[in-house]
N, CA, C and O of each residue as an XYZ file, in Angstrom:
920
protein
N       0.844     -1.194      0.000
C       0.000      0.000      0.000
C       0.882      1.248      0.000
O       1.848      1.341      0.758
N       0.534      2.205     -0.865
C       1.332      3.432     -0.968
C       1.253      4.234      0.330
O       0.211      4.296      0.982
N       2.381      4.844      0.684
C       2.433      5.724      1.839
C       2.457      7.175      1.370
O       2.710      7.459      0.200
N       2.191      8.082      2.296
C       2.169      9.509      1.983
C       3.290     10.206      2.742
O       3.510      9.955      3.927
N       3.995     11.086      2.035
C       5.056     11.903      2.615
C       4.668     13.361      2.438
O       4.338     13.785      1.330
N       4.705     14.130      3.516
C       4.289     15.535      3.490
C       5.467     16.439      3.843
O       6.179     16.195      4.817
N       5.662     17.480      3.046
C       6.725     18.453      3.295
C       6.098     19.822      3.469
O       5.357     20.282      2.600
N       6.389     20.482      4.592
C       5.745     21.754      4.932
C       6.811     22.822      5.122
O       7.614     22.744      6.052
N       6.822     23.817      4.244
C       7.832     24.858      4.293
C       7.263     26.241      4.512
O       6.058     26.461      4.384
N       8.133     27.162      4.840
C       7.714     28.545      5.034
C       7.335     29.218      3.730
O       6.471     30.094      3.701
N       7.993     28.801      2.634
C       7.756     29.401      1.315
C       7.753     28.317      0.257
O       8.320     27.241      0.447
N       7.112     28.612     -0.854
C       7.202     27.715     -2.007
C       8.673     27.602     -2.412
O       9.371     28.608     -2.547
N       9.124     26.384     -2.601
C      10.505     26.147     -3.001
C      11.396     25.659     -1.880
O      12.388     24.979     -2.143
N      11.074     25.982     -0.638
C      11.920     25.577      0.481
C      12.044     24.057      0.578
O      13.149     23.517      0.633
N      10.916     23.386      0.600
C      10.928     21.939      0.748
C      11.298     21.241     -0.556
O      11.899     20.166     -0.545
N      10.932     21.863     -1.685
C      11.291     21.269     -2.972
C      12.805     21.122     -3.095
O      13.293     20.180     -3.720
N      13.544     22.051     -2.498
C      15.002     21.989     -2.508
C      15.553     21.078     -1.422
O      16.384     20.214     -1.702
N      15.105     21.258     -0.197
C      15.785     20.639      0.933
C      15.428     19.176      1.165
O      16.237     18.425      1.710
N      14.236     18.762      0.764
C      13.883     17.336      0.858
C      13.280     16.838     -0.446
O      12.756     15.726     -0.502
N      13.349     17.652     -1.493
C      12.712     17.313     -2.757
C      13.254     16.066     -3.411
O      12.507     15.334     -4.061
N      14.553     15.804     -3.253
C      15.116     14.599     -3.854
C      14.568     13.355     -3.159
O      14.306     12.345     -3.813
N      14.394     13.419     -1.845
C      13.779     12.315     -1.112
C      12.326     12.149     -1.537
O      11.856     11.024     -1.706
N      11.607     13.263     -1.712
C      10.223     13.182     -2.169
C      10.144     12.539     -3.549
O       9.294     11.684     -3.796
N      11.039     12.957     -4.451
C      11.054     12.383     -5.796
C      11.381     10.899     -5.742
O      10.809     10.103     -6.486
N      12.293     10.535     -4.870
C      12.665      9.130     -4.715
C      11.464      8.306     -4.267
O      11.239      7.204     -4.768
N      10.700      8.837     -3.334
C       9.510      8.129     -2.870
C       8.428      8.099     -3.954
O       7.697      7.115     -4.074
N       8.325      9.172     -4.740
C       7.359      9.188     -5.841
C       7.690      8.107     -6.864
O       6.802      7.406     -7.349
N       8.975      7.978     -7.188
C       9.415      6.944     -8.133
C       9.053      5.554     -7.609
O       8.767      4.648     -8.392
N       9.067      5.390     -6.303
C       8.749      4.104     -5.691
C       7.246      3.895     -5.511
O       6.821      2.885     -4.950
N       6.439      4.855     -5.990
C       4.989      4.688     -5.972
C       4.269      5.275     -4.794
O       3.075      5.034     -4.615
N       4.972      6.050     -3.977
C       4.327      6.669     -2.826
C       3.793      8.057     -3.165
O       4.181      8.655     -4.168
N       2.893      8.565     -2.310
C       2.222      9.838     -2.557
C       2.972     10.979     -1.895
O       3.493     10.840     -0.789
N       3.021     12.113     -2.590
C       3.736     13.296     -2.114
C       2.763     14.468     -1.963
O       1.937     14.720     -2.840
N       2.876     15.176     -0.839
C       2.098     16.404     -0.627
C       3.064     17.496     -0.190
O       3.750     17.348      0.821
N       3.125     18.594     -0.946
C       3.930     19.742     -0.537
C       3.000     20.829     -0.010
O       1.936     21.083     -0.576
N       3.411     21.460      1.072
C       2.626     22.533      1.694
C       3.533     23.738      1.892
O       4.606     23.621      2.483
N       3.109     24.884      1.406
C       3.833     26.140      1.622
C       2.957     27.049      2.474
O       1.825     27.352      2.097
N       3.467     27.479      3.606
C       2.673     28.316      4.510
C       2.567     29.748      4.007
O       1.631     30.462      4.369
N       3.517     30.181      3.174
C       3.396     31.411      2.392
C       3.919     31.082      0.999
O       4.580     30.062      0.805
N       3.625     31.938      0.039
C       4.093     31.677     -1.322
C       5.547     32.101     -1.533
O       6.200     31.630     -2.464
N       6.054     32.984     -0.678
C       7.398     33.513     -0.891
C       7.440     34.543     -2.004
O       8.435     34.678     -2.716
N       6.346     35.262     -2.137
C       6.180     36.171     -3.280
C       7.037     37.430     -3.211
O       7.162     38.138     -4.210
N       7.631     37.725     -2.054
C       8.422     38.958     -1.947
C       9.857     38.785     -2.447
O      10.681     39.693     -2.334
N      10.135     37.627     -2.992
C      11.389     37.443     -3.712
C      11.184     37.673     -5.196
O      11.868     37.081     -6.031
N      10.231     38.542     -5.517
C       9.821     38.750     -6.909
C      10.948     39.317     -7.772
O      11.718     40.169     -7.327
N      11.033     38.832     -9.017
C      12.038     39.354     -9.945
C      11.784     40.827    -10.268
O      10.671     41.327    -10.102
N      12.804     41.495    -10.720
C      12.660     42.891    -11.121
C      11.640     42.992    -12.247
O      11.697     42.237    -13.218
N      10.712     43.925    -12.111
C       9.698     44.128    -13.131
C       8.446     43.285    -12.958
O       7.513     43.392    -13.754
N       8.413     42.448    -11.929
C       7.246     41.611    -11.647
C       6.730     41.974    -10.255
O       7.493     41.982     -9.289
N       5.436     42.273    -10.154
C       4.876     42.625     -8.852
C       4.836     41.391     -7.956
O       4.833     40.258     -8.436
N       4.805     41.633     -6.646
C       4.726     40.507     -5.718
C       3.420     39.736     -5.907
O       3.385     38.518     -5.730
N       2.347     40.443     -6.267
C       1.069     39.764     -6.501
C       1.161     38.829     -7.701
O       0.683     37.696     -7.650
N       1.774     39.306     -8.777
C       1.932     38.460     -9.962
C       2.899     37.314     -9.697
O       2.721     36.208    -10.207
N       3.920     37.588     -8.897
C       4.891     36.530     -8.606
C       4.260     35.444     -7.745
O       4.613     34.270     -7.864
N       3.334     35.828     -6.885
C       2.615     34.815     -6.102
C       1.886     33.850     -7.027
O       1.957     32.633     -6.856
N       1.185     34.409     -8.006
C       0.465     33.559     -8.968
C       1.445     32.621     -9.670
O       1.172     31.432     -9.838
N       2.582     33.170    -10.073
C       3.604     32.368    -10.755
C       4.129     31.256     -9.846
O       4.279     30.113    -10.276
N       4.407     31.601     -8.589
C       4.980     30.618     -7.675
C       3.986     29.511     -7.325
O       4.378     28.352     -7.188
N       2.736     29.847     -7.182
C       1.720     28.824     -6.934
C       1.677     27.839     -8.094
O       1.566     26.630     -7.890
N       1.765     28.366     -9.320
C       1.795     27.498    -10.500
C       3.055     26.631    -10.494
O       2.993     25.449    -10.834
N       4.188     27.205    -10.111
C       5.432     26.439    -10.052
C       5.328     25.302     -9.033
O       5.793     24.190     -9.283
N       4.712     25.592     -7.883
C       4.534     24.558     -6.859
C       3.652     23.432     -7.377
O       3.915     22.256     -7.123
N       2.603     23.801     -8.105
C       1.704     22.794     -8.673
C       2.419     21.943     -9.717
O       2.212     20.731     -9.784
N       3.262     22.580    -10.533
C       3.988     21.846    -11.569
C       4.981     20.869    -10.946
O       5.108     19.730    -11.396
N       5.683     21.322     -9.905
C       6.618     20.430     -9.217
C       5.881     19.214     -8.668
O       6.281     18.075     -8.911
N       4.803     19.459     -7.926
C       4.052     18.361     -7.318
C       3.480     17.431     -8.378
O       3.491     16.211     -8.211
N       2.981     18.003     -9.466
C       2.410     17.195    -10.547
C       3.443     16.250    -11.145
O       3.131     15.103    -11.462
N       4.677     16.733    -11.299
C       5.725     15.885    -11.859
C       6.036     14.700    -10.947
O       6.557     13.681    -11.402
N       5.719     14.835     -9.671
C       5.901     13.747     -8.709
C       4.588     13.005     -8.459
O       4.480     12.201     -7.534
N       3.585     13.293     -9.308
C       2.250     12.703     -9.154
C       1.681     12.981     -7.769
O       1.025     12.133     -7.164
N       1.951     14.197     -7.279
C       1.507     14.562     -5.949
C       0.561     15.753     -5.953
O      -0.026     16.099     -6.978
N       0.428     16.370     -4.788
C      -0.453     17.523     -4.612
C       0.308     18.665     -3.963
O       1.246     18.454     -3.194
N      -0.114     19.874     -4.287
C       0.474     21.074     -3.698
C      -0.603     21.874     -2.972
O      -1.700     22.071     -3.495
N      -0.280     22.332     -1.767
C      -1.166     23.194     -0.981
C      -0.384     24.453     -0.633
O       0.747     24.372     -0.154
N      -0.987     25.623     -0.874
C      -0.348     26.897     -0.535
C      -1.308     27.704      0.337
O      -2.441     27.969     -0.066
N      -0.862     28.091      1.518
C      -1.676     28.899      2.410
C      -1.689     30.358      1.923
O      -0.912     30.742      1.050
N      -2.579     31.147      2.504
C      -2.781     32.525      2.056
C      -1.960     33.558      2.818
O      -2.053     34.747      2.512
N      -1.167     33.151      3.791
C      -0.415     34.120      4.584
C       0.618     34.838      3.721
O       1.264     34.209      2.882
N       0.784     36.155      3.916
C       1.768     36.909      3.126
C       3.195     36.505      3.471
O       3.500     36.178      4.618
N       4.052     36.531      2.481
C       5.473     36.261      2.660
C       6.056     37.208      3.707
O       5.873     38.422      3.623
N       6.760     36.645      4.696
C       7.356     37.449      5.749
C       6.427     37.738      6.914
O       6.834     38.356      7.897
N       5.162     37.290      6.809
C       4.179     37.593      7.848
C       3.487     36.341      8.361
O       2.341     36.408      8.806
N       4.159     35.208      8.306
C       3.569     33.975      8.820
C       3.377     34.091     10.328
O       4.352     34.266     11.060
N       2.136     33.997     10.805
C       1.906     34.171     12.239
C       2.284     32.932     13.038
O       2.128     31.803     12.572
N       2.771     33.157     14.221
C       3.098     32.072     15.138
C       1.938     31.961     16.120
O       2.054     32.361     17.278
N       0.814     31.413     15.645
C      -0.381     31.410     16.494
C      -1.135     30.080     16.415
O      -0.769     29.181     15.658
N      -2.179     29.985     17.206
C      -2.975     28.767     17.311
C      -3.709     28.444     16.021
O      -3.824     27.277     15.646
N      -4.204     29.466     15.340
C      -5.017     29.262     14.141
C      -4.253     28.482     13.066
O      -4.769     27.502     12.527
N      -3.038     28.911     12.757
C      -2.284     28.240     11.709
C      -1.895     26.823     12.139
O      -1.792     25.928     11.299
N      -1.682     26.617     13.427
C      -1.390     25.266     13.916
C      -2.577     24.337     13.671
O      -2.395     23.191     13.261
N      -3.774     24.824     13.917
C      -4.957     24.007     13.675
C      -5.132     23.729     12.176
O      -5.541     22.634     11.791
N      -4.826     24.706     11.345
C      -4.912     24.501      9.897
C      -3.959     23.388      9.443
O      -4.339     22.508      8.671
N      -2.731     23.444      9.930
C      -1.742     22.436      9.545
C      -2.122     21.075     10.118
O      -2.002     20.062      9.429
N      -2.577     21.039     11.368
C      -2.982     19.777     11.986
C      -4.115     19.124     11.208
O      -4.157     17.900     11.078
N      -5.029     19.930     10.691
C      -6.144     19.387      9.901
C      -5.637     18.763      8.601
O      -6.144     17.728      8.170
N      -4.635     19.394      7.976
C      -4.049     18.808      6.770
C      -3.361     17.476      7.090
O      -3.452     16.524      6.315
N      -2.683     17.417      8.221
C      -2.022     16.179      8.619
C      -3.043     15.067      8.793
O      -2.821     13.937      8.359
N      -4.148     15.386      9.422
C      -5.202     14.382      9.589
C      -5.824     13.990      8.244
O      -6.189     12.833      8.040
N      -5.937     14.932      7.357
C      -6.534     14.655      6.047
C      -5.672     13.688      5.235
O      -6.183     12.715      4.679
N      -4.367     13.954      5.167
C      -3.492     13.165      4.290
C      -2.817     11.989      5.000
O      -2.353     11.056      4.345
N      -2.759     12.029      6.332
C      -2.184     10.944      7.128
C      -0.791     10.514      6.633
O      -0.595      9.354      6.270
N       0.160     11.434      6.617
C       1.509     11.083      6.155
C       2.217     10.158      7.137
O       1.946     10.167      8.337
N       3.131      9.363      6.593
C       3.959      8.528      7.470
C       5.167      9.310      7.960
O       5.815      8.915      8.929
N       5.474     10.429      7.286
C       6.584     11.289      7.690
C       6.295     12.705      7.238
O       5.685     12.925      6.192
N       6.739     13.668      8.039
C       6.590     15.086      7.716
C       7.982     15.707      7.711
O       8.797     15.426      8.589
N       8.247     16.543      6.726
C       9.513     17.272      6.637
C       9.236     18.758      6.801
O       8.251     19.277      6.274
N      10.107     19.440      7.534
C       9.979     20.890      7.669
C      11.348     21.481      7.981
O      12.367     20.797      7.893
N      11.358     22.760      8.346
C      12.599     23.489      8.601
C      13.242     23.099      9.929
O      12.570     22.668     10.866
N      14.552     23.261      9.982
C      15.291     23.238     11.239
C      14.921     24.478     12.033
O      14.522     25.488     11.453
N      15.046     24.415     13.350
C      14.520     25.459     14.235
C      15.226     26.810     14.115
O      14.593     27.847     14.314
N      16.525     26.821     13.792
C      17.279     28.079     13.747
C      17.420     28.558     12.309
O      17.884     27.820     11.440
N      17.016     29.799     12.067
C      17.044     30.294     10.691
C      17.241     31.796     10.639
O      16.940     32.520     11.588
N      17.755     32.243      9.503
C      17.846     33.667      9.238
C      16.509     34.242      8.781
O      16.354     35.458      8.674
N      15.528     33.346      8.505
C      14.202     33.771      8.053
C      13.163     33.505      9.138
O      13.053     32.384      9.635
N      12.417     34.514      9.496
C      11.369     34.354     10.509
C      10.330     33.335     10.076
O       9.862     32.552     10.902
N       9.956     33.324      8.797
C       8.961     32.368      8.321
C       9.454     30.930      8.483
O       8.659     30.027      8.746
N      10.756     30.717      8.328
C      11.301     29.374      8.496
C      11.221     28.932      9.961
O      10.755     27.830     10.253
N      11.668     29.777     10.865
C      11.656     29.398     12.285
C      10.228     29.274     12.807
O       9.948     28.421     13.650
N       9.323     30.119     12.314
C       7.918     29.982     12.702
C       7.331     28.690     12.147
O       6.556     28.015     12.826
N       7.698     28.344     10.914
C       7.199     27.100     10.313
C       7.620     25.903     11.159
O       6.821     24.997     11.396
N       8.859     25.898     11.610
C       9.321     24.807     12.478
C       8.417     24.667     13.698
O       7.935     23.574     13.996
N       8.190     25.772     14.402
C       7.381     25.713     15.621
C       5.947     25.280     15.316
O       5.355     24.486     16.048
N       5.408     25.811     14.231
C       4.028     25.488     13.840
C       3.889     24.006     13.521
O       2.965     23.347     13.997
N       4.805     23.487     12.720
C       4.686     22.101     12.266
C       4.883     21.110     13.414
O       4.137     20.137     13.525
N       5.870     21.347     14.256
C       6.096     20.450     15.392
C       4.867     20.422     16.299
O       4.441     19.353     16.736
N       4.303     21.579     16.578
C       3.102     21.637     17.423
C       1.903     21.011     16.711
O       1.115     20.295     17.330
N       1.765     21.282     15.411
C       0.626     20.754     14.655
C       0.666     19.235     14.576
O      -0.374     18.580     14.644
N       1.868     18.670     14.432
C       1.987     17.216     14.399
C       1.523     16.614     15.733
O       0.867     15.573     15.758
N       1.870     17.272     16.821
C       1.418     16.828     18.143
C      -0.102     16.941     18.262
O      -0.768     16.003     18.700
N      -0.648     18.097     17.868
C      -2.085     18.324     17.964
C      -2.872     17.344     17.102
O      -3.924     16.854     17.512
N      -2.361     17.061     15.910
C      -3.059     16.133     15.013
C      -3.181     14.758     15.643
O      -4.121     14.018     15.352
N      -2.230     14.413     16.509
C      -2.241     13.095     17.124
C      -3.002     12.998     18.429
O      -3.405     11.905     18.826
N      -3.210     14.134     19.115
C      -3.799     14.036     20.462
C      -5.055     14.892     20.677
O      -5.871     14.578     21.544
N      -5.214     15.949     19.912
C      -6.304     16.905     20.194
C      -7.661     16.287     19.854
O      -7.838     15.712     18.781
N      -8.608     16.409     20.772
C      -9.933     15.838     20.540
C     -11.050     16.870     20.626
O     -12.208     16.515     20.847
N     -10.708     18.153     20.453
C     -11.719     19.204     20.440
C     -12.302     19.404     19.051
O     -12.024     18.642     18.125
N     -13.118     20.445     18.926
C     -13.821     20.674     17.659
C     -13.099     21.662     16.739
O     -13.657     22.056     15.715
N     -11.871     22.070     17.081
C     -11.139     23.013     16.242
C     -10.335     22.335     15.137
O      -9.812     23.006     14.247
N     -10.234     21.011     15.192
C      -9.520     20.263     14.158
C     -10.413     19.122     13.683
O     -10.800     18.260     14.472
N     -10.733     19.119     12.404
C     -11.558     18.057     11.836
C     -10.704     16.827     11.544
O      -9.488     16.921     11.377
N     -11.362     15.680     11.486
C     -10.695     14.465     11.077
C     -10.262     13.582     12.224
O     -10.258     13.996     13.384
N      -9.894     12.341     11.879
C      -9.439     11.375     12.862
C      -8.007     11.684     13.289
O      -7.209     12.192     12.501
N      -7.699     11.379     14.515
C      -6.354     11.624     15.026
C      -5.317     10.848     14.213
O      -5.528      9.698     13.827
N      -4.204     11.512     13.970
C      -3.109     10.862     13.243
C      -1.803     11.524     13.655
O      -1.680     12.748     13.622
N      -0.838     10.716     14.038
C       0.471     11.256     14.410
C       1.508     10.890     13.366
O       1.551      9.754     12.894
N       2.345     11.858     13.004
C       3.449     11.632     12.077
C       4.729     12.184     12.694
O       4.710     13.278     13.258
N       5.843     11.456     12.601
C       7.122     12.012     13.050
C       7.574     13.130     12.130
O       7.256     13.134     10.941
N       8.316     14.075     12.682
C       8.781     15.248     11.932
C      10.290     15.163     11.747
O      11.031     14.901     12.694
N      10.733     15.389     10.509
C      12.152     15.398     10.164
C      12.533     16.783      9.671
O      11.793     17.402      8.907
N      13.689     17.267     10.108
C      14.088     18.656      9.920
C      15.159     18.754      8.852
O      16.201     18.106      8.945
N      14.899     19.567      7.835
C      15.697     19.575      6.611
C      16.973     20.409      6.721
O      17.076     21.341      7.519
N      17.935     20.032      5.886
C      19.191     20.778      5.780
C      19.019     21.916      4.777
O      18.696     21.683      3.612
N      19.235     23.135      5.233
C      19.006     24.326      4.411
C      20.137     25.318      4.690
O      20.470     25.569      5.848
N      20.717     25.871      3.648
C      21.843     26.805      3.867
C      21.411     28.023      4.674
O      22.249     28.674      5.298
N      20.126     28.342      4.674
C      19.620     29.489      5.434
C      19.270     29.118      6.878
O      18.977     29.994      7.691
N      19.300     27.833      7.192
C      18.930     27.348      8.531
C      20.089     26.545      9.135
O      19.862     25.480      9.707
N      21.294     27.028      9.019
C      22.460     26.216      9.342
C      22.830     26.166     10.817
O      23.427     25.187     11.266
N      22.488     27.202     11.581
C      22.968     27.296     12.958
C      22.520     26.105     13.799
O      21.325     25.903     14.017
N      23.474     25.330     14.263
C      23.174     24.211     15.137
C      22.630     22.979     14.444
O      22.265     22.013     15.113
N      22.564     22.985     13.113
C      22.011     21.831     12.404
C      22.981     20.654     12.477
O      24.169     20.797     12.187
N      22.463     19.497     12.866
C      23.249     18.270     12.933
C      22.712     17.308     11.873
O      21.570     16.865     11.989
N      23.492     16.970     10.847
C      23.014     16.051      9.804
C      22.934     14.630     10.340
O      23.751     13.775      9.998
N      21.950     14.392     11.175
C      21.837     13.145     11.937
C      21.449     11.958     11.049
O      21.949     10.848     11.229
N      20.554     12.207     10.090
C      20.090     11.141      9.207
C      20.547     11.406      7.778
O      20.400     12.519      7.274
N      21.092     10.401      7.134
C      21.447     10.480      5.727
C      20.511      9.543      4.980
O      20.503      8.338      5.231
N      19.716     10.096      4.054
C      18.697      9.307      3.360
C      19.051      9.181      1.883
O      19.142     10.183      1.174
N      19.248      7.960      1.429
C      19.553      7.678      0.029
C      18.349      8.066     -0.831
O      17.240      7.578     -0.615
N      18.578      8.945     -1.806
C      17.499      9.351     -2.712
C      17.948      9.254     -4.167
O      17.482     10.001     -5.027
N      18.854      8.327     -4.424
C      19.483      8.223     -5.739
C      18.488      7.964     -6.859
O      18.636      8.503     -7.955
N      17.472      7.141     -6.594
C      16.513      6.803     -7.645
C      15.674      8.001     -8.064
O      15.167      8.036     -9.186
N      15.522      8.970     -7.191
C      14.690     10.131     -7.513
C      15.460     11.326     -8.036
O      14.864     12.350     -8.372
N      16.799     11.209     -8.110
C      17.616     12.373     -8.427
C      17.268     13.004     -9.777
O      17.076     14.218     -9.851
N      17.183     12.217    -10.831
C      16.921     12.771    -12.157
C      15.561     13.462    -12.224
O      15.441     14.546    -12.795
N      14.544     12.841    -11.644
C      13.211     13.446    -11.621
C      13.236     14.750    -10.837
O      12.650     15.747    -11.258
N      13.908     14.739     -9.709
C      13.999     15.944     -8.871
C      14.673     17.088     -9.618
O      14.202     18.225     -9.578
N      15.771     16.787    -10.298
C      16.483     17.833    -11.044
C      15.582     18.484    -12.082
O      15.628     19.700    -12.266
N      14.769     17.692    -12.760
C      13.841     18.241    -13.750
C      12.744     19.061    -13.070
O      12.368     20.129    -13.553
N      12.238     18.556    -11.951
C      11.105     19.216    -11.289
C      11.492     20.554    -10.671
O      10.720     21.509    -10.749
N      12.675     20.643    -10.056
C      13.033     21.914     -9.409
C      13.326     23.009    -10.443
O      13.319     24.193    -10.107
N      13.577     22.628    -11.671
C      13.794     23.636    -12.710
C      12.517     24.392    -13.062
O      12.568     25.379    -13.796
N      11.385     23.947    -12.553
C      10.126     24.677    -12.740
C      10.095     25.958    -11.915
O       9.290     26.849    -12.187
N      10.959     26.058    -10.915
C      10.959     27.221    -10.026
C      11.917     28.290    -10.552
O      13.111     28.035    -10.710
N      11.401     29.464    -10.818
C      12.208     30.543    -11.384
C      13.401     30.871    -10.498
O      14.526     30.985    -10.985
N      13.160     31.023     -9.194
C      14.252     31.500     -8.328
C      15.372     30.475     -8.223
O      16.536     30.842     -8.064
N      15.031     29.199     -8.309
C      16.062     28.170     -8.204
C      17.050     28.267     -9.349
O      18.245     28.031     -9.171
N      16.553     28.613    -10.516
C      17.401     28.656    -11.707
C      17.949     30.048    -12.003
O      18.936     30.175    -12.727
N      17.325     31.097    -11.456
C      17.649     32.453    -11.896
C      17.973     33.447    -10.790
O      18.245     34.611    -11.083
N      17.953     33.030     -9.547
C      18.207     33.988     -8.471
C      19.565     34.662     -8.649
O      20.571     33.985     -8.856
N      19.598     36.005     -8.568
C      20.886     36.701     -8.678
C      21.694     36.674     -7.380
O      22.860     37.068     -7.369
N      21.082     36.212     -6.287
C      21.740     36.283     -4.988
C      22.330     34.961     -4.514
O      23.195     34.947     -3.639
N      21.872     33.855     -5.083
C      22.371     32.553     -4.616
C      22.138     31.517     -5.704
O      21.096     31.527     -6.359
N      23.108     30.617     -5.902
C      23.005     29.566     -6.922
C      22.339     28.330     -6.306
O      23.001     27.352     -5.956
N      21.010     28.408     -6.186
C      20.264     27.350     -5.508
C      20.422     25.995     -6.183
O      20.682     24.993     -5.517
N      20.266     25.964     -7.495
C      20.336     24.692     -8.203
C      21.704     24.039     -8.006
O      21.789     22.852     -7.691
N      22.749     24.797     -8.186
C      24.095     24.256     -8.046
C      24.350     23.764     -6.625
O      24.889     22.676     -6.424
N      23.963     24.567     -5.651
C      24.243     24.220     -4.257
C      23.541     22.923     -3.855
O      24.176     22.007     -3.333
N      22.245     22.849     -4.097
C      21.491     21.702     -3.601
C      21.728     20.426     -4.399
O      21.723     19.338     -3.824
N      21.933     20.532     -5.702
C      22.227     19.315     -6.455
C      23.605     18.770     -6.075
O      23.773     17.560     -5.925
N      24.587     19.655     -5.918
C      25.914     19.191     -5.523
C      25.927     18.655     -4.092
O      26.687     17.741     -3.772
N      25.085     19.226     -3.238
C      25.028     18.760     -1.854
C      24.585     17.302     -1.782
O      25.004     16.577     -0.880
N      23.747     16.863     -2.715
C      23.328     15.453     -2.694
C      24.497     14.520     -2.976
O      24.516     13.389     -2.490
N      25.479     14.983     -3.761
C      26.680     14.170     -3.988
C      27.508     14.091     -2.708
O      28.014     13.028     -2.350
N      27.641     15.225     -2.025
C      28.430     15.272     -0.787
C      27.810     14.356      0.266
O      28.502     13.536      0.869
N      26.514     14.498      0.481
C      25.840     13.675      1.484
C      25.790     12.221      1.037
O      25.838     11.313      1.867
N      25.692     11.994     -0.273
C      25.726     10.630     -0.781
C      27.058      9.958     -0.518
O      27.110      8.771     -0.197
N      28.142     10.720     -0.655
C      29.460     10.158     -0.379
C      29.558      9.700      1.075
O      30.114      8.641      1.364
N      29.012     10.508      1.989
C      29.025     10.136      3.401
C      28.148      8.913      3.666
O      28.457      8.090      4.528
N      27.047      8.805      2.911
C      26.126      7.690      3.102
C      26.434      6.482      2.233
O      25.689      5.503      2.227
N      27.560      6.559      1.484
C      27.976      5.461      0.609
C      26.906      5.114     -0.429
O      26.613      3.947     -0.687
N      26.337      6.168     -1.010
C      25.379      6.016     -2.096
C      25.620      7.173     -3.063
O      26.459      8.033     -2.795
N      24.904      7.207     -4.169
C      25.180      8.242     -5.164
C      24.635      9.603     -4.755
O      25.328     10.614     -4.870
N      23.392      9.628     -4.276
C      22.757     10.897     -3.884
C      22.023     10.703     -2.562
O      21.390      9.671     -2.336
N      22.114     11.704     -1.693
C      21.417     11.644     -0.414
C      21.071     13.050      0.053
O      21.687     14.029     -0.371
N      20.080     13.137      0.930
C      19.776     14.369      1.645
C      19.775     14.073      3.132
O      19.497     12.950      3.551
N      20.093     15.099      3.935
C      20.262     14.924      5.378
C      19.160     15.608      6.170
O      18.572     16.598      5.736
N      18.899     15.046      7.352
C      17.862     15.566      8.233
C      18.317     15.482      9.678
O      19.109     14.618     10.053
N      17.800     16.397     10.476
C      17.983     16.338     11.916
C      16.653     15.933     12.543
O      15.615     15.949     11.881
N      16.691     15.572     13.815
C      15.480     15.222     14.549
C      15.574     15.806     15.948
O      16.647     16.212     16.396
N      14.457     15.842     16.620
C      14.460     16.260     18.015
C      15.196     15.200     18.845
O      15.304     14.042     18.440
N      15.696     15.614     20.004
C      16.484     14.717     20.828
C      15.777     13.420     21.173
O      16.405     12.362     21.194
N      14.480     13.483     21.442
C      13.767     12.275     21.850
C      13.628     11.274     20.709
O      13.333     10.103     20.951
N      13.840     11.724     19.447
C      13.728     10.819     18.303
C      15.032     10.081     18.004
O      15.040      9.114     17.242
N      16.113     10.528     18.595
C      17.401      9.912     18.296
C      17.492      8.511     18.908
O      16.892      8.217     19.942
N      18.259      7.668     18.232
C      18.482      6.293     18.658
C      17.202      5.457     18.612
O      17.049      4.486     19.354
N      16.283      5.860     17.719
C      15.109      5.055     17.442
C      15.213      4.497     16.036
O      15.848      5.107     15.175
N      14.612      3.371     15.791
C      14.613      2.778     14.468
C      13.689      3.587     13.559
O      12.560      3.902     13.936
N      14.165      3.915     12.380
C      13.375      4.664     11.413
C      13.120      3.772     10.213
O      14.066      3.250      9.625
N      11.871      3.588      9.840
C      11.516      2.752      8.711
C      10.446      3.460      7.886
O       9.289      3.553      8.295
N      10.856      3.964      6.705
C       9.913      4.660      5.836
C       9.332      3.734      4.778
O       8.232      3.979      4.282
N      10.051      2.679      4.425
C       9.602      1.810      3.330
C       8.435      0.935      3.781
O       7.922      0.137      2.996
């Protein structure tokens, strides 16, 4: 039976880069992928394009990426840079977790240069807990708990420990094609996203004795536990 993997980022593109190769690998193996962006990341708009128009473009890019993995894309309405750290968004995320019932959730590491990233971490960790235990009327659906894995991101480096190395070699080619749908990944004037993240899979793969890999951290209580995604 196919399993579901959910990736929840602060902006469109965050998870596609940091755990996208693992998602593609699971898609190739017949599992279901759901990407969730808590904001669109529209304020990284190219010169000559309004943030409103760039939001429309980025939502389409997220849909194209997910479609190439035979998955689904969800984008929340919160403005880029203004993701609230509140109860409401936690309930929204918890409801999605109950709806899709993922076997694993990926999100940001706790320390980041971006407020939306650090807020996303807090929101997702709390939402995963709420989805598994809350029995009030603010969250629809049956209870479901999913472990949370924290992605390696050049913008979230402080204190990150690459605790888990996950072989994603089978999904590498699909991932490379899919991330090219994102304008900023291929064209950002401030950072070479495509080069950095594709080459990083070789580095992490070398450590994991495989061709391509991505790394994740976990909370302390998750360490020294058996992890089985297959």
